[in-house]
C-alpha positions as CSV (number, residue, x, y, z in Angstrom):
1,M,42.4,53.8,-60.1
2,T,46.1,53.8,-59.9
3,A,48.2,51.6,-57.7
4,K,49.0,54.7,-55.6
5,E,45.4,55.5,-55.1
6,I,44.6,51.9,-54.1
7,N,47.5,52.1,-51.6
8,E,46.1,55.3,-50.1
9,I,42.7,53.6,-49.6
10,I,44.4,50.6,-48.0
11,N,46.3,53.0,-45.6
12,V,42.9,54.5,-44.6
13,I,41.0,51.3,-44.1
14,K,43.7,49.3,-42.3
15,P,43.0,51.0,-38.9
16,V,39.3,50.4,-39.6
17,I,40.0,46.7,-40.2
18,K,42.0,46.5,-37.0
19,D,39.3,48.2,-34.9
20,T,36.7,45.9,-36.5
21,V,38.7,42.7,-35.7
22,L,39.3,43.9,-32.1
23,F,35.6,44.6,-31.6
24,I,34.3,41.4,-33.2
25,K,37.0,38.9,-32.1
26,G,38.3,40.5,-29.0
27,K,42.0,40.5,-30.1
28,Y,44.0,41.5,-33.2
29,D,46.2,38.8,-34.7
30,L,46.6,37.0,-38.0
31,K,44.1,34.3,-37.3
32,R,41.4,36.6,-36.2
33,C,42.1,39.0,-39.0
34,I,41.8,36.3,-41.7
35,E,38.6,34.9,-40.1
36,T,37.0,38.4,-40.0
37,L,37.9,39.0,-43.7
38,E,36.4,35.6,-44.5
39,D,33.2,36.5,-42.6
40,Y,33.0,39.8,-44.5
41,M,33.4,38.1,-47.9
42,R,30.7,35.5,-47.0
43,A,28.3,38.3,-45.9
44,S,29.0,40.4,-49.0
45,G,28.4,37.4,-51.4
46,M,32.0,36.9,-52.5
47,K,33.2,33.4,-52.9
48,S,36.3,32.5,-50.9
49,D,38.2,29.3,-50.0
50,H,41.2,28.4,-47.9
51,R,43.2,25.4,-49.2
52,I,46.2,23.9,-47.6
53,E,49.0,22.0,-49.4
54,G,51.6,21.0,-46.8
55,E,53.1,24.2,-45.5
56,L,51.4,26.4,-48.2
57,H,48.1,28.1,-47.7
58,H,46.1,29.3,-50.6
59,F,43.5,32.0,-50.0
60,I,41.2,32.1,-53.0
61,I,38.8,35.0,-53.5
62,Q,36.3,35.3,-56.4
63,H,34.3,38.4,-57.0
64,E,32.6,40.3,-59.8
65,L,34.1,43.7,-59.1
66,G,36.7,44.0,-61.8
67,G,40.5,44.4,-62.0
68,N,40.8,47.2,-59.5
69,W,39.1,45.2,-56.8
70,S,41.6,42.3,-57.6
71,I,44.5,44.7,-57.2
72,F,43.0,46.1,-54.0
73,T,42.5,42.7,-52.6
74,E,46.0,41.5,-53.5
75,Q,47.6,44.7,-51.9
76,L,45.5,44.5,-48.8
77,L,46.4,40.8,-48.2
78,Q,50.1,41.7,-48.8
79,E,49.8,44.4,-46.1
80,I,48.1,42.1,-43.6
81,F,50.6,39.3,-44.0
82,K,53.5,41.7,-44.0
83,E,52.3,43.1,-40.7
84,F,52.1,39.8,-38.9
85,L,54.8,37.9,-40.9
86,P,57.4,40.5,-42.1
87,N,59.9,37.9,-43.2
88,S,57.4,35.8,-45.3
89,K,56.7,36.2,-48.9
90,M,53.2,36.0,-50.3
91,K,52.7,35.0,-54.0
92,C,49.6,36.1,-55.9
93,Q,47.8,35.1,-59.0
94,T,45.3,37.7,-60.1
95,T,42.6,38.0,-62.8
96,E,39.7,40.4,-63.3
97,S,37.6,38.4,-60.9
98,T,39.9,36.1,-58.9
99,V,42.8,36.5,-56.5
100,I,44.8,33.6,-55.2
101,A,47.2,34.5,-52.4
102,T,49.7,31.8,-51.4
103,I,51.9,31.9,-48.3
104,A,53.7,29.4,-46.1
105,L,52.0,29.3,-42.7
106,G,52.7,25.7,-41.7
107,G,50.6,22.6,-41.9
108,D,49.0,23.2,-38.6
109,F,47.8,26.8,-39.1
110,S,44.1,27.3,-38.9
111,E,42.4,30.7,-38.5
112,H,39.6,29.0,-36.6
113,D,41.6,27.6,-33.6
114,Y,42.6,30.6,-31.4
């Protein structure tokens, strides 16, 4: 798949993600969105972790779905963070089976305390 095709898929599924988060969590914000994505990864057998180093948060996702899935995951996370934090920059490290998204969210940010 091309980057353009992946972006088209993301544009189609973003409203689905929003509706899903609203239905499951009762509100749509960054914390609930991240928590819902973590729930999805856990249910689908993907490994994920959220590590905090001071202000920086590292979201680590490991899968066995290939390079296109890594690109998709990176672009989806960029879109989600851009929606809620338009002035923040996310850095990404990507391989065929791993995506590490790093963004400054503050030392007290937790997707589980809303």
